N, C-alpha and C positions, 0 to 999 in steps of 0.2 A: 799025435794029440793035436787039439784045432783050439786056437785061441778065437775067444769070444772078443768082439770090440763092442762099444756102445757109443752111439753119438752123444757128442756133449751137450747136457741141457745147458738151456737157455734160459737165463733170467726171464720170470714171467713179467711183462709190458704191465707198465703201469696204466692203469687206467687213466685216460685223456680226461682232466678235470674240466667242470662245466662254470669256474668260476665262483664256486658256490663258497660264500663268506665261513658258514660254518663248520666247512670240513676243509679249513686251512687255505682256501687259495682265495689269497688277499689281493694279490698282486692283478693290474686291470691286464684284461685279456682283448682288447679293440679299442679301436681311439676313444669312443664315447667315455668309457669306463675310465678313462687315462684323463680324459677331458673335467669328470667329476671328481677326481682323486686329488688333479690339480688345484683346483679351486672347488670350494661350494655352489653351486651355481644362484643361492639364494644370496650369495655375495655382490651378482650383478645389479643388482638394485643401486647400489651406491655409485658404479661407476656410469648407470644412465644417468643419475640424478646431478653427477659432479664432475663428466666428462664427455659421453657421448652427446646428452641433450643440449650442451654448449657450442660443440666442434660439429657436430651432424653426421651424415650417415658414413663418411669417409673417414670416419675418427673411428670406427667401431671396428673390435678384434673380432677376427673370422672365428674365432673361438667361442666368442661371446653371440656372434650375430647368428651362426648357425646350433648353436646350442644352448647354452647358459639363458640367455633370452627367452627360450620357451617356459622356463620356471615362475615367470612373471606376467606368462599370458600372452606372448608376443612371438610372431613367426613372419618372416619375410614372405609378402606375397607375389605371386607369380607376374611376371614383368610382360604387360603389355605385348600382343601379337607374337607369341613363340607359340606353333600347335602343338598339339598332341602329338605327333610321330618324334618329337626331339625332348619329350620329356624325360625318357631313359637314357636322350645321347649326350643331354648335355650339362657340364660340370654346374655347381650348386650356384656358383655367382654369376654365370650365365642366365640362370633363371631366374635369380631374384631381383626384385624391383628394390624400387628406394623406400617404400613404403611398409607397413606392418600389418599384418592382421593382428587384432588384441582379443579376446576371451574375457569376457565380464564374469563373475564366480558368481553363483546364485546357489546357493546350496539351498535344496527342497523347492527352490521356482519363483518363493513368494517373494511381490515388491508391493510396500508402501508408495504410495502417492509420487511422497517427495524424492523415493528413488526413481522411479519410472521417469518422473520429469528429467531428472540427472540424469539418465541413461540416452535419453531423448535428446536431452542437450549437446552431449558430446558427441553426440553422432553426427547432427548440423554444424556442429563448432568445427569438430576435427576430423571427422571422417565421412565425408560429403555424401553425409545423409543416410551410411549402410550402417543397419542394425539387424542381422539376420537372429533370428530365433533357431538354436540348435538343437539335436535331439538328445543335448546333455543338460539341457535346461538352463542355457549362457546365452547373453547376448552375444551376436560377432561383428567386430568392426572391422571395416577395409580403411584403407588409403589414411592411416594414422603415421605422421612423421615422430621419428625421434627424439625429435626436438620441444615435442608437446605432451611427451609422456610423463614426464612430473607433476602437471598442470593436471592430466586427467588422472592419475592417482590423487592427488588430493581433493578433487571434485570426486572422484568416487566415496574413497576414505571416509570425508565428510558426511555423508551420509550410509556407512554401514555396509561398502560394498569394496571390495579387491578382485585384483587379477594376480594375486598370491598363487603359485602353484596350478593356474587355470591348465598349462600344459605340463611338458617335461617327465622326466623320469620321478613318477611321486604320486601321491595321493589326490589324484583329480577332483574337481565338482561331486559332490555327494547327490546323488538323484534323490529326490524325496516324494511323496504323494503331492499334489499340486495343491490337494484340499486336505490335507493335513489337519487336525482341529476342527474341520466345519462339518466334513462329511456326515450324512445318516446312516451310511453304510461300514463308517469306518471302524473296526476293533478294537483299534489302541492308535494313539496320536506319537508317529514315531518322530516329528521336528523337535520335541526336546534331547535327545539322542544326536539328533545331527547337527544340534549347535555346540553341541558340548565335544563332540568330534573336532568340529571346525574352528572349534577354541581354546582346545588342548591341544590337536595334534597339527595343523596346518600351519606349517613357517617352522616345525619343529625340527631342527639340524639331523634328529635321529630317522627320520623318515625320508629325508629331502633327499636320499641317494636309495633309492632300488632299482632291481634291474631294469624294469622299463615302466609304464603306466600303469596305474592300479585304480580301477573304476570301482566304487562303491553305491550301492544302492537302499533306501531305508523307507517302508514305507507301512503302515500299519492298515493299508486298505487292503481287501480281498481282493480284487480287481486286478493284482498283477501292474497298477497302473505305472510300474518305475523298470520294465522289463527285466525282472530280477534272474532270468535266466540265461542273459549275455552279459553279467557283469562279474567282477574278479569275486566280490564278496556281494551275499545281498542278504539284508534281513528284512523276512516280510510276517505282517501279522499274523498270528496263529493263536487258537485258545486251545492253551494246555489242560486236562482234565481235572488234574488236583490244584495248578499251582493260579490256572486264570489265563488273562489277554496275556501274549509277549510276542516272543516271534522266533520264527522259523528259520536256520541259517544256511545259504546256498554258498556255494565256493567253486570257482576254476571256470567261471562262464568267459565266452569271448568269440568275436567273430574274425573279420581278416581273413588272410588266405588259407589258414589253418581252423576252423571254428568248431567249436566247442561247446556245448550246453552246461551250465553249471549242475552241481547236484548237491543234494543233501545232507549235510553233518548228521543229521538225523537227532538234534539236539535244540531245546527250547532254552530261550536266555531271553531272562525279564528287563523290561526300558535300563535299570539305573545300572547294567550289566554290558550292556549294546557296547560302550564305548572299551570297556576292559578289554572284551572280545575281538572286537574288532582292531585293536591295538596288538593282540596275538596273531591274529590272522596275519597282517599286515609284518610284522614282524620276521613271522615264517617267510615270506615272499624276500624282504629284505637279506636274509640270514640266509635261506636256501634255495633261493631262485636261480634258475641256470645265469650267468653275466658273460657267457665265451661268446654266443652266438646270439644278435640282436634278434631272430629270427624265431628264436626258441626263449625269448628272457619274459616271457607272458605266464601269470601262477597258472596258465591252466596246463601248460607243460609238465610243471611239478606235482599237479593234482593226477593228471593223465598218471605218471608215470608212480608215484606212490600209493595210489588209491584212496579212497575216502577215508576210510578205517585207518591208516597210516598215518594221514593228514590229520585226523582228531584226536588220534594218538599222541603226536608231539606236539597238539594243541594244548592240550591236556597238562599232558607232564612236564615240558620244557617251559611253557610259556604261564600259563594259567594253575598251576600247580594246585588244580583240582578238577572233581570230574564234573561235566556237564549232565544235564537232564536229558533225561531221553526223549523224543517226540515223535508219534508216529505220524505217517505222512499227510498235511491238511488236504482238503479240499484245491485244488486248481481250478480255477476259471479255465472258459471253454477259449474265450481268448482276452489278450490285456484290453482293461477299460482307457478309453480317451477324455472322456468327461463332458466332452462336448454336448449341447444342448441342455436342457433347463434342468437343475435338481434340487433337491429338499436339501436342506444344510438342518442340522442338528436346534437350532437357537428359530427355526422356523422359516429364517429368510431362506434365499437361493444362491447359486453357485449357476454362473451360466458360461458354458465353454463356446469357443468361438475358433473356427477352423484359418489359418494360414491358407496361401497359397504356396507351399513345399516352404513353409518357413520364411520366406524372403518377404521383408516388412523396412519397415526407416525410421529413423529419430522423427520425422517429420509425422509421419503416422502415428508412432508412439506418443507425442504430443498431443493429437486430436484425441486418445484413446483414452489419454488422460484427462482431457477436458468431458469429455461423454462418463468416464466413469464417477467422475467428481460432481457432474450434474445428475448421474442415475442417484448420488447416496449413498456410493461407497467409497474406500480409503483403498483398496489393494487388489491386485491381481495377482495371477501365477502364472509361468510359463510350465510347459507340457514335456514329456521326454517325446512326445509324439506328434512336436513343432505347432504345440497348439497354444491358444491364449484363453484362460478362464478370468471371469470377474467376478470375487467374492462377494456375500455382504448385498446382493439385491433383494429391496422389498418385493413384496407380490406385484401391485402397483407401476412397479419401477420396470417388470421386468420387458415387456414388447415396446416400450419406446427404449431402452437399452438395445434389444435387438434390430430394433429401425437402424437407430443410429450408428451401429456397428456395421450395418451392412452395405451403409454408405459409404463407409469406410475401407469395403472388400473384404471385411469381415463378416463370417455367416456361423450363425448358431443351429441352423438347419442348412446346412449345406446339402449337395449332391453328394451322394457314394464316392464320386471320382475324388471330387474334392478333400471331403473328408479322411481320406485313405490313400493320398499320393503324398510322397515323402522324398526330398533329395538331398545330397549334399550341395555343399560349396561348389565343385567344379572347377574345369578350367578356367572359369572369369578370372580368380585367384588365387585356386590351390596348385602348387607346383608340382602335386604327384598326379593332376587328374591327365587325362586323355582327350576327354571330350566334355563338353557343355553342359548343365543339368539343372539348372536354375529354370533358365527362359523356356527349355524345353517340356520342364515339367508343368509350365505355368501352362504353354499351347498345347500340351498332350491333355491337361483338364478338361481345358476350354473345349477342345473336339471331341472328345469323349463325352460331356454333357452334353453335346450335341446327336453324336452318331447313337452312343447307346444311353438314352437318358432314363429307361425304363430299368436299368440297373438297379433293383430291389435287395441284394446280398451283396456285402462288403467283400472287396477284391482291393486289397493292397498292394499298388504299386512303388515302389521304391528304386528310384534312378541313383547312380554311384557313378562317379568319375574315372574312377580306378577300380583296380583288386582288391582296396584297403576294406571297403563295406561299411564307413562310417554312417550311411544312408541302410545297412541291414538287409542287405541286397537278399542272403541266405534264407532269411526269417521269413521274405514277403511272400506273398502269393505272387507277384509277377516280381521279379526280381533282376534288375537290369543292371549287367556291369559293364561297364565305358569300354569301349577297345577300338581300333581302326581295323573295319572292314572293307572287303572290296563287293563295290554294287556292280549292279547287270551291266555297267560300260566297264569293268573291270579297272575302276578309278579307287583309291583309297580315300574310304568318305569315314564322317564318325558315326560309330554303331555301338551296338550292344551282345554282348553273351547273356543266353538267357535263363533266369532259375526259375522253376516252378514249383509251386508249391510247398512252401517254406512257411513255419508257421509256430508262436510262441503260445505259449497256454497248454491248456489239458494235452493237447496233440502238438507238443513242442517236436519239431524238427527243421531240417533243411533241404532246401529246395533242389527238386531234381533238374538236374542240366541236359539239353538235349545235345548229342553228342554233334559238333561240327553245326550245332544251327546257330545263326550271327543274324542281325537285323538291323537293316540302317535306321539313323535318325528318320530319315523321309517316309521309311516304309513301317515305322513303329504305331502312331495312329492306327493305320490299317488292320496291324497284326493283331494289337492288343482289340480291337472291337471284333474280330474275326475271333478270336479267342473265350474273349467276353459273349458272345451271343450262343457260339457254341455248347460252352457251358451253360448258359440261359435252359436250352433245347435241351441237353442229355441229363440235366439233373435230376437225383431223385428228390422227395420233399426232403427240404432242411438241410440237403447236403451241401457242405461247403465248397468252393472254389479248389482250396485244400485238398478236400477228399476225392474230388472228383478227378482232379489231376492224378492223384494216385494211381487210380483206376483204368485210366485214360489212355487207349492207345495212342503211340511216340507219333505216328503221322496226323492225328488230329489235333495234337499239341503245336506241329509245326504251321 
């Protein structure tokens, strides 16, 4: 007789929690989550006003300095003289300067002249004349002293602007069509929905502790002028065959080191319901978003794991308690529009879009712009997600004088293809994450390419980024340049770039092709792009875009 023995059964291993509040994981799983639990970051304003602005930089608590300050648009900027090789090796306190970068929220991008002059005056008085236009329609200052912050807030808020939740794990600035309410091509004006969300939810403590940042875009323009495919949520103008104009909803987009394009919910939303649907989507992110690892704490990871059908079902059943109206996929433009040039408005006047040089401007320049705009008979401008500036409400007879005056300031309504389509992030000049310099390099690159390849007649977007985080959208550019240190021909470590080629947004949206082992030094960059663009011009078929050519080109041709 034999006796069989069986191994003892082990209890099933409990799946590791991802910090999802809705599933009961309420205890903080990393220092960032603990910091937010310890004190709502919005509370830091009182400490800035009552303590830090009086006692100065050395009085700032480290948890506030490198965490909660962000909820009021403040980051410490990079200490001057620290090279890119030390970015990942130094401790935060070693990288911190005693000054701050400050972002001003401009939801929808439009500014009246009083607001524009105030933004400019703050730059010249408190920011050493810094005032970059970002690709989130913000104005970004540098050299801000904490002792001046309450005064800056008072000035901004007196004209209806704010820095509240311009950064941090919260709903950041809402991208909007810069020509909302005036464009003759617009399907529906999305600005009322932006205003409603901003007034109801920005600063609401129910949404001030999200797993990470949350980016929103709302536009009724058919040209995808708010790059909807790379936002956490986007509402894009669409015509329903029965219900008329409203919005198509996209969720789960984002770039950085794990890029993902947003997906359509397949739902149509009327404008008066946009805030409610937005609230439901951001609430899903708050309640079900992953909080254990910062690297997975964006909505795109949840959408990827759930799938779009489950996401819509949870939105409808748990948050809206109703079904959304189905919508077939609307037409998508070939590429997003940037509104550069002269365009007719609904009222018969014009809006005129001007190219900056990779977003680098100044308070002095903005003051001059305000004078020129006022002299042209206009009373407002708009900033775009492509680092452009638009003057609205321009009469026919004022268009050419306006264009001439702005050109004298270095802003061009008829720019070269290179100037119009080059973008750059902040870079090592101020950013603690950066490895290489970007703004000056982009400026010099534009100037060189205008001389070397003046015949370029088809857009080639060149996006220059100082690190892997893709603030300048490198994966969706024709030529995306990711900053890193590389070896030159002498074996010396120098500033350079990994190259992404053929990325796009719009109809053929996709991420750029990386060439294995291919790096370009900063000095080689103009020659490399010249060679690449000339080869494209020689080999392209009729009306073939750069991205389409890259997709079929041999790798050796692209090196």
